[in-house]
Residue, then its C-alpha position, 0 to 999 in steps of 0.5 A: x633264355x633257353x637260346x642263351x643258355x645253349x650259346x652260353x654253355x654249349x657254344x661257350x659264347x660268354x654272357x657279356x658278349x650275348x648281352x652287348x649283341x642286344x644293343x644291336x637290336x635296338x630300333x633305328x634312331x635310338x643311340x646307346x650311350x655310355x651311361x646306359x650301357x653303364x646302368x645296364x651292366x650295374x643291374x647284371x646279376x653277380x654271377x654273370x659278372x663273375x663269368x665274364x671276369x672268368x672268361x676274359x682272364x682265360x682269354x687273355x691267359x691270366x691264371x684263374x683259381x679254381x674257387x672262382x671257377x666253381x663259384x661260377x659253375x655254382x651260380x649257373x647251376x642255381x640259375x638253372x634250377x631256379x628256371x626249371x622250378x619256375x617252369x614247373x610251377x608254371x606247368x603246374x598252374x597250367x594243368x591245374x587250370x586245365x582240370x578245373x576247366x574240364x570239372x566245369x564242362x563235366x558239370x554243364 
């Protein structure tokens, strides 16, 4: 996910392109049908779909309203915050496990 965030935010590579690039990493002999892609896209978060629409509109020269841009940025910020919160909980759990192990070793 970190690589995707860097590519998407720092290198301005559309998330939709990143998702489609994963198709090329499928094992040999595994073909992807239109239905497979349709199902995969149907499960994408709305924020990614909105981001892809904005990117495509900008590249085709369409005028993009600021509300759409703000919503896309807010959705990305929310995803980043959720990821940071999840990582903080994971780090806290790991440090708590380490503390418990140290206490058990000290008792022995």
